[in-house]
C-alpha positions as CSV (number, residue, x, y, z in Angstrom):
1,M,0.6,0.2,0.1
2,S,1.4,3.5,-1.1
3,E,2.4,6.7,1.5
4,L,1.4,8.9,-1.3
5,V,-2.3,9.4,-2.0
6,A,-3.6,10.1,-5.6
7,R,-5.2,13.3,-6.0
8,T,-8.9,13.3,-6.9
9,G,-12.0,15.5,-8.1
10,R,-11.6,18.6,-10.2
11,L,-12.3,21.7,-7.8
12,Q,-9.0,22.8,-8.4
13,Q,-8.9,22.4,-12.1
14,R,-7.6,24.9,-14.3
15,Y,-9.2,25.5,-17.6
16,E,-8.3,28.6,-20.4
17,G,-10.3,29.5,-23.8
18,G,-13.2,26.3,-23.0
19,C,-10.0,23.3,-22.7
20,R,-9.1,21.5,-19.2
21,L,-5.4,21.7,-18.5
22,V,-3.3,18.6,-18.4
23,A,0.5,18.1,-17.6
24,G,2.3,14.9,-18.2
25,C,5.6,13.7,-19.3
26,I,7.1,11.1,-21.3
27,P,9.6,9.4,-18.9
28,Y,12.9,7.8,-20.7
29,R,15.8,5.8,-19.3
30,F,18.8,4.7,-21.2
31,R,19.7,1.0,-21.2
32,D,23.3,-0.4,-22.6
33,Y,23.2,-2.6,-25.2
34,C,25.9,-4.5,-26.4
35,E,25.9,-6.1,-29.6
36,D,28.4,-9.2,-30.7
37,G,30.0,-8.4,-27.2
38,D,32.0,-5.4,-28.8
39,D,30.1,-2.4,-29.5
40,S,28.2,-0.6,-26.5
41,A,25.5,2.0,-27.1
42,K,22.9,3.3,-25.4
43,V,19.2,2.1,-26.0
44,V,16.6,5.0,-25.3
45,E,13.4,2.9,-23.5
46,V,10.3,5.2,-22.4
47,L,7.5,4.3,-19.7
48,M,4.1,3.7,-20.6
49,I,1.2,2.9,-18.1
50,N,-2.1,0.6,-19.1
51,S,-5.5,2.7,-19.1
52,P,-8.0,1.3,-16.8
53,S,-10.3,2.2,-19.4
54,G,-9.7,0.4,-22.7
55,P,-6.6,-1.1,-24.7
56,G,-3.3,-0.1,-25.8
57,L,-0.6,2.1,-23.8
58,L,-0.2,6.1,-22.1
59,F,2.1,8.1,-20.9
60,P,1.2,9.4,-17.0
61,K,-1.2,12.6,-17.3
62,G,-3.6,14.5,-15.7
63,G,-5.3,17.9,-15.0
64,W,-3.5,20.7,-13.8
65,E,-4.7,22.5,-10.6
66,N,-4.5,26.0,-9.7
67,D,-2.0,25.3,-6.9
68,E,0.4,24.4,-9.2
69,T,2.7,24.6,-12.1
70,A,2.0,22.6,-15.2
71,K,5.8,21.3,-14.3
72,E,4.8,20.1,-10.7
73,A,1.6,18.7,-12.4
74,A,3.8,16.7,-15.0
75,V,6.1,15.2,-12.0
76,R,3.1,14.4,-9.9
77,E,1.6,12.4,-12.3
78,A,4.2,10.4,-13.2
79,I,4.8,9.6,-9.3
80,E,0.6,8.8,-8.9
81,E,-0.1,7.2,-12.4
82,A,3.3,5.4,-13.1
83,G,4.9,5.7,-9.6
84,V,8.1,7.1,-10.9
85,R,10.4,10.1,-9.6
86,G,13.4,12.2,-11.4
87,D,14.5,15.2,-13.4
88,L,12.1,17.0,-15.4
89,M,14.1,18.0,-18.3
90,D,12.8,20.4,-21.2
91,F,9.0,21.3,-22.5
92,I,8.2,19.0,-25.3
93,G,5.2,20.9,-26.5
94,D,1.4,21.5,-26.0
95,Y,-1.2,18.7,-27.5
96,Q,-4.7,19.4,-27.8
97,F,-7.1,16.4,-27.8
98,K,-10.7,15.5,-27.1
99,S,-11.5,13.6,-23.8
100,K,-14.0,11.0,-24.9
101,T,-14.9,10.0,-21.2
102,L,-14.2,13.8,-19.2
103,Q,-16.5,16.3,-20.1
104,D,-17.6,18.8,-17.5
105,E,-19.4,22.1,-17.2
106,C,-16.3,24.3,-17.7
107,C,-15.8,22.3,-20.9
108,P,-18.6,20.4,-22.2
109,D,-17.2,19.4,-25.7
110,G,-14.4,17.2,-23.7
111,L,-11.5,19.7,-25.0
112,C,-8.1,19.4,-23.2
113,K,-4.5,21.0,-24.1
114,A,-1.9,18.9,-22.5
115,A,1.5,20.2,-22.0
116,M,4.3,17.0,-21.9
117,Y,7.7,17.2,-20.6
118,A,10.6,14.9,-20.7
119,L,11.6,13.3,-17.4
120,F,14.6,11.3,-16.7
121,V,14.0,8.6,-14.7
122,K,15.9,8.0,-11.5
123,E,13.7,5.8,-9.4
124,E,11.0,3.2,-9.6
125,L,8.9,3.3,-6.8
126,E,8.0,-0.4,-5.5
127,S,4.6,1.5,-3.9
128,W,2.5,3.8,-5.9
129,P,-0.9,5.5,-5.4
130,E,-2.5,3.9,-8.6
131,Q,-0.2,0.7,-8.4
132,S,-4.0,-1.3,-8.4
133,T,-5.0,0.0,-11.5
134,R,-1.5,0.9,-13.7
135,T,0.8,-1.4,-15.5
136,R,4.3,0.0,-16.0
137,S,6.1,-1.2,-19.1
138,W,9.7,0.2,-20.6
139,L,9.6,0.0,-24.4
140,T,11.9,1.4,-27.0
141,I,10.0,4.5,-29.2
142,P,9.4,2.1,-32.3
143,E,8.0,-0.5,-29.6
144,A,6.0,2.9,-28.0
145,V,4.8,4.4,-31.0
146,D,3.3,1.1,-32.0
147,S,1.3,0.7,-28.7
148,C,0.0,4.8,-28.0
149,R,-3.6,4.9,-27.3
150,H,-4.1,8.0,-29.0
151,K,-2.8,9.7,-31.7
152,W,-1.6,12.7,-30.0
153,M,0.5,11.0,-27.8
154,E,2.1,9.5,-30.6
155,E,2.9,13.1,-32.3
156,A,4.4,13.9,-28.2
157,L,6.7,10.8,-28.6
158,K,7.8,11.6,-32.1
159,D,8.5,15.2,-30.8
160,F,10.3,13.7,-27.9
161,S,12.6,11.7,-29.7
162,S,13.8,14.9,-32.2
163,W,14.4,16.6,-28.7
164,L,16.1,13.4,-27.8
165,E,18.5,13.6,-31.1
166,D,19.5,17.2,-30.6
167,K,20.4,16.7,-27.1
168,M,22.7,13.5,-27.9
């Protein structure tokens, strides 16, 4: 059982221009890869989580609340949904999408805007708030592209991949 508790409800939720604001991240790590025992290279893996509501994998993301910055919300969601901590790196981009399940009086059409960041993972928690409904999966970038549940997350992953190439 996790000592951390996930935030719930929409009382502190941020909205802008008819969109619910969310924040999330693409958690990543480097894994050593050796072929034929001689060449050593770093393989990038990203962490994705299952959705309790259907097939496909997701990156951790959720509502950005009034008492936190988008960066703080992204870090919180990584802990709550994926059970990871690390260094929040750069902003990857804003992505608009329509939620099929989450309409409310402030956002009746279910429009959302997600601020996505890169998160270099340094710690995987043994226990985290949503572990009873979430499973973690480390995937290579091509595997992750094939596993994305939502098109906007696939676009974010491609932007992340370009960002990472620029950093290396």
